[in-house]
N, C-alpha and C positions, 0 to 999 in steps of 0.2 A: 139957197140951201134948203134941204128937206126939213120939215118940222120934226120935232122929237117923236110925235105920234106916227108920222109917216114912216120913220125908220123902224119903230116898233112893229108897225103893220108889215113892213117889208120883211123883216126878220121872222116874225111870227108866221106869216103866210108861207114863206119859203120853207121854214122849219116844218110847218104842218104838212106841206106838200111832200117834202122829202121824207118826213117821218112816216107818212102813209105809204109811200113807195118802199121805204125800208121795212115797215111793218109787214107789208104784203110779201116782200122778198124773204124776210127772215122767217115768216111762217111757212112759206112754200119751201124754202131752203132747209129749214129745220126739220120739217116733215120728211123731206127727201133724204137727209142725212140719217135720221132715225131709221127709216126703212132700209137704207143702204147698210147701216151698221148691223142690223138684225139679219140682213140677207147674207152679208159676209160673216166669217167668224172673227173673233177678236184679233187674231194674228193678221189676217188679211186686211182687216180694217186699219190695223197699225201700219202695214206696208203702204196702203193707199195714202194715208196721211203723211207718212214719212216722205214719199216721193214728191208730193205737192209742197210740203214744208221745205224740203231741200231745194227745190227749184225756186221757191219764193225768195230764198236768200239772195238771189241774183237779180230780182226784179228792179231794185233801185238803179242798177247799172243800165237799164233799158232807156232811161230818160235823163239821168243825172240831175234830177230835181227840176227839170225844165217845165213839167206840167204845172207845178205849184207856182213857180216864178211867172209862167205865162199868164196865169189868172190875174196877177197884179199888173203885168205889162199891157195886156189887152185893154184894161181900163184906162191906162195912162196914155197909150199910143193908138188911139182909135184909127187914125189915118194909115197906120202901118200894119193893119191886120193881115193883109195878104202875104207880106213878107215874113211876118212873125210866125204865122201858121204854117206857111210853106216850108220855112227853114226848120221849124220844129218837127214836122212830119219827116223831112229828109234826114235830120239828125237822129231821130228815134229809130228810123229804119236801119241806119248804120249801127247804132248802138245795140239794137236787138240782135243782129248777127253776132256781134262780139259777145254779148251776154250768153247766147246759146252755145257758142264755142267754148266759153268758160264752164258752163254747166256740163257739157259733154266731156271736157278734159278732166275736170275734178271728179266727175262720176267714174271715169275710167280708172283714175288713180286709186280710188277707194276700193276697187277690186271686189265689188259686190257680185253675187251670182248674176249670170247673164240676164235672166228674166227680170230681176229687180233693176238692173241697169237700164233695161228697155223701158220699164215703168218711169224711171227718172227722166229719161230723154223725152218721152211723150209728155210728161208733166211739165218739163221745161218749155216745150212748144206751146202748151196750153197757157201757162202763166205769162209768157212773152206776148202772145197774141192778145191776151186780156189787157196787158199793160199798154199795148199800142192802141187798143180800142179806147182807152182812157183819154187819148189825145183829142178825140172828138167830143167827149162828154165835158172836158175842160171848157170848150167853147160855150156850151150851154150855161155852165156855172158862171163864167166871166160876164155873160150878159144877164145873169140872174134870171134865166129862163128855166126854172127848175122843173117845169112840166116835162120838158124834153129829157132832162136828167132822170126824172122819175120813170119816164117811158123806157129808156134804155136799161135802167136798173132792173125793172120788173121783167123785161124781155130776156135779159141775160140769165136771170134766175129760172125763167120758164124753160129756156134752152137746156140749162143744166139739169133741172129736175126731169125734163123729158128724157134726157139721156139715162138717168137713173131708172125711170119707169121702163124704158125700152130694154135696159140690161136685165132687169128682174123678170119682165114678161118673157123675154127670149132666153132667159137663163144663161146669160153670157158670162164668160170668165172675166177676171179683173183686167186682163190685158185688153180684151175687146171693149170693156167699159171705158178704159182710158182712151181708146181710139174714138169712141163715140163723143167723149168730152172734147177731144181735139176738133172734131168736125163741128160740134155745136159752137165752139169758140170762134171758128172761122165764119160761121153763119152770123154770129152776133157782131163781129167786126164789119161784115158787109152791110148788115142792117143799120148799124150806127152811122156808117159812112153815108149811106143813101139818105138817112134822115137828116144829117147835117147838110148835105148837098141840096136836098130838096127844099129845105127851109132857109136857104141863103146864109148859112153859117160859114160857108167856105167861099170867100170872095176869090177874085183872080189871084192865084197863088204864084209866088216866086221865091227864090232862094238867094239870100245874100250872105257872103262869107263873113262879113263883119258882124252880122247878127248871130252867127254860130257862136263866136267867142262871147258875145254879149249874153246870150242865153246860157251858155255853159258857166260863165262866171257868176251870173245871177242865180242859177239853179244849184250850183255846187253846195252851198250850205244846206239847202233843202235835201239834196241827194245824200250828203253825209248823215244828216238827221234820219233820212229814210232808211239808210243802211243800218244805223243803230237801232231804229225802231223795228225793222224787219228781223234783225238778229234777236232782239228782245222778244218778239212775238213767235218766232219760228224755231229758234235754236233749241228751245226746250224739247220740242218734238224730235229734232234730229239727234240731240244728245241722249234722249231717252232710248232711241233706237240702238245707239252704240253701247250705252252703259247698262241698260236694263232689258232690252229686247222688245220685239214687236208687240207682245201682249201688253206691256206697260203703256206703250204708245196708244194702243186701242182703248184701254181703260181711260187714259188721260184725255184723249180726244172725245170720248163719250161724255165726259164732264164738261169739256170746253164747248161742245155743241150747245149745251143749255145756256152757258154763260154768254158766248158770242152771239147767240140768237137774240139776246136782249141788249146788245150794244148799239143797235142801229140808231136810236134816238140821239145818241151823242154825235154821230156823224151828221145827222140832219141839222143839229144845232150849230156845229162849227162850220159846216159848209155855208150855211146862211149867214153866220156871224162874221166870218173872215172878210169878205169884200166890204161889208158895211163899216166895220171898225177900220179897215185899211183906208177907206175913202173919207171917213169923217173924224178920225182922231185929231188931225191937225186943226180942224176948224172948231170942234166942240169936244174937247177931251173929257169933260165932265159927263156929257151924255154918253160917250163911248164907254166910260167906266160903269155908268149906271146900267147900260144895256148888258154889259158883260157880267155884272153882278146878278142881274135877273137870270141870265143864261146859266150861271153856276147854281143858283138856288133851285131853279126848276129842274135842272139836271139831277140834283140830289133828291128832289121831291119824287122823281120818277124812279131813281135807281136804288135808293136806300131800302124801301120796302121789299124790293126784289131780293136784296142781299139777306135781309132778316127772314123773309118768307122762305127762301130756298134753303137757308140754314136749318130752319125748323122742319121743312117738309122734304128734305133731300131723299130720305129712304123711300117714301111712297112714290115720289117722282121717278126715281130710277127704276123701281120695280114695275111701274106702269109702262114706261117708255121702252125699256130694254129687256133683252133676254136675261136669264139668270146668270149667264157667264159674265155679264157686266156689273154684277151686284157690288163688287168692291169699289165701284166709282162713287159710292155714297160719300165717304169721308173726303175724297178728292174734290167733289162738288162743293161740300160745305166749306172747304178752305178757299177754293178758287173763286167762288161767287163774290167774295169781298174785294176782288180785283175790280169788280164792275163800278161801284160808286167812286172808288179812287180814280179809276181811269176816266170817268165822266168829267171829273174836275180837272185832271191834268190835261185832258184833251182840249178843254176850253182855254186853259192857261197857256198851253203851247201855241195855240192858234192866235191868241191875243198878241204874244210876242212876235210871231211871224208877221202878223198884220201891221205892226208898228216898226217893222224892219230890224227886229232884234233876233232874227232866226239863228244867228251864230251862238247866242246864249242857249237856245233850245238844243242846238247841236251839241254843245258842251255837256248839257244835262243828259241828253239821250245817249251820248257816248259813254258817260260814266255809268249810266243805267245798264247799258249793254255789257260792259266789262264786269260790273257787279253781278249781273244775271249769270254770265258764264261761270264766274268763280263760285257762286253759291250753288249752281247746278252741279258743278264738279264735286262739290262736297256732299250735297243733300240727295242727289239721285242715287248714288251707290248705296246710301243708307236707307232711304225711304221710297225709292222708285218714283211712281207717278205723284205720290203725295209730297215728296220732296220738291218736285218740279212745281207743284201748285203753291207751296209755301214760298218758293223763290219768286214766282211771278207776282204774288201779292206784296211781298216785302220790297221788291225792286220798284214796283209802281208807287208804293208809299214813299220811298226815298225820293223819287221824282216829284211827287206832290209837294213834299216839304221844300225842296230846293226851288221849284218853279213858283210856289206861293210867295216865297221870300223875294224873288226877283220881280214878280209882277207887282207886288205891293210897293216895292221900292221904285220901280221904273215906270209903272203905268198908273197905279192907284189902288185904293182899297176896294177889292171886289167881293169881300166876304162880309155878309150880314150875320155877324156872330149870334145875335139874339134869336133871329129867325131860324138859323141853322140848328141852334141848340133845342129850340121848341120842336123842330122837325125830327131831331134825333130821339127826343123823348116820346114823340108820337109813334115812332117806329117800335119802341119797346112794348107797346100795347099788343103787338103781334105775337110776342114770345109765348104767352100761355097756350097757344094753339098746339104746342108740342105735346101736351097731355092728351090730345085727342087724335094723335097721329095714326094710331092703329085702329081706331074705332070709326072714323069717318072717311068718306070718299075724298080723293084729292081735290076734285072740283068744288066740293062743299067747303073744304078747308080753305081754299083760295078765296071763295066768296065771303066766308066769315072774316078772313084776314083783311080783305078789301073794305068791308063794312066797318070793322074796328078801326082801321087806319084812317079812313075818311072821317069818322066821328072824332078821332083824336086830333086830327089836323084842325078841325073847326073849334073843338073844345079848348085846345091849347093856343089857338090863334096863330098857328103856323101858316094858315091860309084863311082868307076872309071872303065874304060875299063881294066885297069891293074888288078883290083880286079876280074873282070869277067874272064880275061885270066888266072889268078892264080887259080881261082876256077875250071875252065875247066881242067887245068893241074893237079890239085890235084885229081879230080874225074876220069879223063880219061887217064892220062899219064901212060904208062906201064913201063917206065924207070925212077926211082927216080933220082933226081939231086944229085950231090956230097954233102957231109955233110956240106961243107963250103959255099955252094951257098947261096946267099941271096934271 
């Protein structure tokens, strides 16, 4: 069995690698979306986001949760890799055709204008191709070869941003831009397949009928969770389009660009954490709990100052990044940014339960969240448009946090270090006085001042210590793991 320190190293290095990839892609993608939003008008930007959000609602049907289930199965059934992978690829190909048919059918029933229906169809092709590409990246994650995952993540974003750049340089219409995105998605699928084939991630493939049922049964709880989560993340954009119009969608997505651009670290943590907790919980549950506790704490260490900082500096951030027509996104951003630290924690909690085979509980919570989200949006969007959607998103995530926290503590262990989290929250309050200098100083200077104040408060309040820094350095850079019994 791997030593405690070896597990920390594995998670930390995989997290670091994925975080770097996510950071690069988020920066590139964020810049691309800002440029695109300013290239299009607010209404066109709303149409663009509606089409992708609507198509994304059908993505969980493309694999029925098989990708997530496959990660666990590939670790347990090493000798059956060829049949598992081959069966998965065949199953997802069939499901993708079904999903696209549903997108086309529902899109036709909604009776949108012809041009907007065409946007949705192309967006459906884009999202389905991207979902199929994930089949190959799952192989990299299952082997904990995160370098390949990082490679494909960055490449995909470069293809996407390249399409944005080409559209702007050539002054293409929104329709032609969607066509470029479709082509870039196909190229990314081809690139990922070649990478997997070239590096022996695709053994001799075969398809077994009994494995189809096994994969569907195992993946179904993840699929239902995925449907609930996709509804939770995308239904607000779709409902905004119907209840408040494309302008509100454009404003709302302008704010979410900033928030979602900062969500990558959470994905890096849970992708690295999931297989380690799944593999080691039965042998050393205390260590699994300890690792998870650290994951939650460092997730908050990263996300809380972003929430406080963006609340204080929302107005200069929006004015610097967007045209004047997006100015009303300031309050929406100030509300929506609080989704970030809540999501960071719920993401870890949900993956903990999935790793210890309690994904049905995650499904129950996410299903409740989806229903609450739809109900609150129906009430708040007509009253407050994009701001109502932002309030709904934050409150729904908070509900999920409360329920998941209770379940994890009862069924897994205490993963919250309350004293350290309290000190961390107090350290973040030090950022608030920056609000008095909002109009006098440059955004970059404000961010720098906030970072210095926050760092000083962390050490002053002992929310983080030099011992923590030393431990992190040892985890990331030490070549020789400590003995298993070392503390």
